[in-house]
N, C-alpha and C positions, 0 to 999 in steps of 0.2 A: 388904442389900437383897434382897428376896424377889420371886418371880414371874418374868415373862419378862425382867426386866432385872437378875436377880441377879448376872450375870457382868460388868456394867457398873460400874466404880468411880466412880459419880457422888457427889460431895459435894453440899452444899446449893446451891451456886452452879450446879453442873452440872444438878441437878434443875430449877432455875428457868430455866436456859437452854433445856432440852429443852421445858419447858412453854410458854415464850413462842414458841420457834421453831415448834413444831407448830401453836399456836393462831393464828399470824399468816398462814398460807398463804392463807386466804380473804380477809383484808385487802388482801393484795397483788393477788389476782385481781379484786377488786370494781372498781378504777379502770378497767382497760381494758374491762370489761364494762358500764360505766355508760352509754355511748351505746347499746348494744344493749338494755339494759333500758328506756331512754327510748323507743325505737322499738317494742319488742315490747309494752310496757305502755301505749303511747300517753300518755306523760307529758310535759306541757310543761316548760319549764325550772324554773319555780317548784316544781312537784311533784318533779322530779328533785332539786332542792336540798334539798327536805325529806327525801327518802329518804337522800340522802348525809349530811345533818346530823343524822338521828335517832340515828345511832351516837355522835356527839359529845354530843348532848343527853342521852342515857342515861349516859354517862361523867360529865357535869356533875352530874346529880342524884344519882348513886349514889356519888360520890367520898367525901363526908363520911360517909354511913352505912357505907360499906365501910371507911373509916378507923377508925371506932369499932368495927366488927366485927373488924378485924384486931388491934386492941389486946386483944381478949378470946379470939378464936378464929382465930389465924393459920393453923393447919393446916386447919381447915375451910373457910376462905376460899379457899385454894389448891386444895383438892380439888373445891370447887364449881365452879371456873372451867370446866373441860372439859364438865361436865354442863350447865351453863347455855349454853355455846356450841352444843351439839347441838340444844338446843331452839330457839335463834334461828335457826340454819342451816335447820332443818326449816320454819320459818315462811317464811323468805325464799324458799326454792326452790319452795314451794307455789304461788308466783306468783298469789296471790290478789289481791283488790282493793288500793288504795292503803293502807288501814288495816292490812291483814295485812302488807304490806312494811314499813310503818313499825314495827309491833310486832316483826317479825323483826329489823330493824336495831337497835331499841332493846334487845332481849334480848342481841344480839351485843355491844353496847356495855357492857352490864352485865358480861358475861363477861370482856371485855378489862380493865375496871375491877378485877375480882377478881384477875386475874393481875398487873396493873401495881402496884396499890397494896400488895397482899400481898407481891409479889416485892421491890418497892423498900424496904418497911419492913423486911423480913428482912435485906437486905443492909445497909441503913444502920445497923441495930442492931448488927451483927456487925463491920463494917469499922473498921479502924484508919484514921486520917486519911490515911496515906500510901497505903493501898490503896483508899480509898473511890471515887475516880474510876475506877480500873482495874476494880474489880468492877461498878460501875454501867454502865460501857461494855461489859463482857463480857455482862451481862444484856441491854442494848440491842442489842448484836451478835446475840443470839439472835433477837430480834424482827425486826431488819433483815434478817437472813439468811432468815427465814421469809417475809417480804414479798418478797424477791427471788426465793425459790423459787416463790412463787405467781405472780409476774409472768412468770417463764420458763415455768412449767407451763401457764399459761392461753394463752400464745402458741403452744404445741404442740397444744393441743386443737382439733380441726376446729371452725370456726365453724358448720358445719352442725349441730352438736349442740345449738346454742342456749345462751342465757346460764344456764338453770337447771341443765342437765346439766353444763355446764362448771364452774360454781361448785362444785357438789356434788363432782365428781371432784377438782378441785384442792384442796378442803378436807379430803380423806380423812386427811392427817396428823394431823388433830384427834383421830383415834381413839387415837393413841399416849398422850397424857396420861391417858386412861381407864385404860390398863394400869399407869400410874404411881401411881395413887391409893394403894395400900398403902405405896409407898416414901414418898410425900408425908406420909402419916399418921405414919410412924415418924420422919421426918427433922425435922418441924417441930412445935413445941409448940402447945398450944391458946391460950396467951397470948403475945402478942408480947413482953411484958416478961420472960418467962422465956427468951427466946432467949439463947444464949451471948453474954456482953458482950465487947466489944472489949477487948484488953488495956490500951489506953490510955484507956479510957472515963473513969476518974476525972479525968484531965488535961483531957479534952475538956469535961467537965461544968463545969470552972472557967473556961472561955473566956467572956469577956464578950459578951452578946448585942447584936448590932448590928441594930436593926430597919430602919435605912436600907438596909443591904446586902440584908437578907432582902426588903424591898419591891422593890429593884431586880432581884433574881433573880425575884420573881413576875412583874414586867414582862417580863423576858427570856423566861420560859416562855411567856407569852401571845403575844408577837410571834413566837416560833419556831412556835407552835401555828397562828396565823393564816396565816403563810406556807406552811406545810404543807398546811393543810386547804383554803384558798381556791385557792392557785396549783398546787400539786403534785398534790393528790389530786382536784381538780375541774376547774380550768381547763385543765390540760394534756391530759386526755382529751377534754373537751368541744370546746375550740378546736382541737386537734389533728385531730379527726375532722371538724369543720364547715369549718374555714377552710383546712386544709392536706391534707385527704383521707387522713389516716392510717387504716389498718385497725386491728383488735384487735391484730395482730402488731406494727404499727408503734408503737402507744401502749405496748405491753408492753416493747418493746426500748428505747424512749425513756425510760421510767420506770425500766427495769432498769438503764440507764446511770447514772441519778442514784443509784439504790440501790447499785450497785456502788462508786461514788465514796464514798458514805457508809460502806460497809463497810470499804473500804480505809483510810479516814482515822479511823475510830471509835476503835480502840485507841491509835494514835499521839496522837490528840488528847487522850485521857484522861492519858496519860503526860506530855505537853507541859504540860498544865494543872497537874499535880502538881508540876512542876519550875519553870515560869516564872510560875505565877499564873493564876488564872481569868480576870481582867480582860482580858488581852491576847488570850487565845484566844476567849473569848466575844464580845469586841468585833470581832475579825476575822471570826468566824463570822457575826455579825449583819450586818456589811457585805455579806458574800457572799449572805446571804439577801435583803437589800434589792435588791441588783443583779439577783439571780436573779428575784425577783418582777417587777421592772420589765420584764426581758426577756421573761418569760412573757406578761405582760399587754399589752405595747405593741409588742414586736418582730416583725420579719419572721421567716420560718422559722428562718434561721441564728441570730438573736438568741434566738428561742424555744427552740431546742435548747440553745444556750450557757446561757440562763437556767435551764433545767431542771437542767443539770449544775451550776450554781452553788448551786441549791437543795439538791442532794445533798451538796455539800461543806459547806455551812453547817450542815445538820442533823446533821452528825457531832457537833456540840456540844450536842445537845439535852438530855443527861443532866447537863451540868455544873452548871446552876443548883441542882440537888437537892444536889449535893455542898457547895456554899456554904451552903445553908440548913441542912444537917446540922451545919456547923461552928458555927453560931450558934443552935442549938435544943437545950435540955435534953432528955435521953433520954426522960423521961416524957411530953413533949409531941411527940415526934417523929412518932408515928403520926397524931396530930391534924393537925400542920402539913403533913405529906405529903399527907393527904386534902384539906386546904385548897388546897395548891398545885395538886392535880389539878383541883379545881373551876375555878380560873382558866384552867388549860390546856385543860380539856375544854369550857369555856364558849366558848373561841376556836375549838376544833375544830367546835363546834356552829354558831357564828355565821358562820364563813368561808363554807362552801358555801351556807348559807341566804341570806346576803346577796347572793352572787353570783347565785344562782338567781332571787332576787326582783328584782334590778336589771336582769337580762337582758343582752343583748349590748351594749347602749348604755351601761349603767352599769358594766359589768365592768372596762374599763380604769381608770375614775376610782377604783373601789374598791381595785384592785390597786396603783394609784399611791400611794394613801394609806397602804396597808400597807407598800409598799416604802420610802417615805420615813420611816415610823415606825421600820423596822428599821435603816435608815441612821443615823438620829438616836440610836437605842439604841446602835449600834456606836461612834459617835463619843463618846457619854457614857462608855461602858465603857473606851474607850482613853485618854481624857483622865484618868479616875480612875486607871487603871494608871500612867500617866506622872506623875501627881502624887504 
């Protein structure tokens, strides 16, 4: 490795960890700042929902093109992520009219797609089956740790600075991946297909493809994304501020609690899934997400806080569906199917806050009830399949 990081022995997984860690500080800060953005920019709920959902919309529309790009130019995809993030952040903190805010959030969503699809594909192509869940969760750990850092950082920034300066200051770790560009260029090939193959790749390629299992994992990813985007990332800050009087610091610490639970559980969940099977772990996580969503949408403050904690615990299994999909996908189709999976997940991330914003306070509990029941049903289906 050359440049400022030449003394850090980062392998490929380490580089991807640092990339995602640094690029997610702003994502963590955005939730607690959301009520302030609405007040400062005089945005009604439906427009605030648009601003929140523009990030997911960008990820949805960019997932397949980025998947195709990764198959040909993996290194370039990863190197572009921090550059695109800088453009999106500049647009958001310019605090222009609604179209400018939407454009900034859209560009930030594209940046995150470049990091996620590129990083996930690189890991999936190299991992042996026994290490796939662990390496996926290490990668996810970087993103979760960055979000937690953003939540803690924004809670310490004085509210008097306003949301624009606060978001800009908290997002400064995104400068680090710019310095890593030479290392990314050296570590990752231009074509995903030329990545180092896993030692057991020939065995994996002989595994029979089960489209029923793949479809179930697509459904799991969508349910997980809906619970996160609608409940944790949108309703927790909005309802916490309006109904329970929480300040920016209160929202930050509440979401930080959920994020800490997620981080503590993330690596053990990956190990447990490799040992006892995905069905038991994913089913249990889905039940936790269902209960958490119902608590956040319907409960008094104690149940609201407990629901937020349940969401953190359930989301520790977010990366597991991709491990199952990998086991049932030929290597030559992995980048494409990863992109397709991201389309479904990102569509849910887009629709979650948009639907809640459009429905308003009256329809919010109904929507979250439907999402919670869907998560409980999915959990039951996965547990029954494991038992059978």
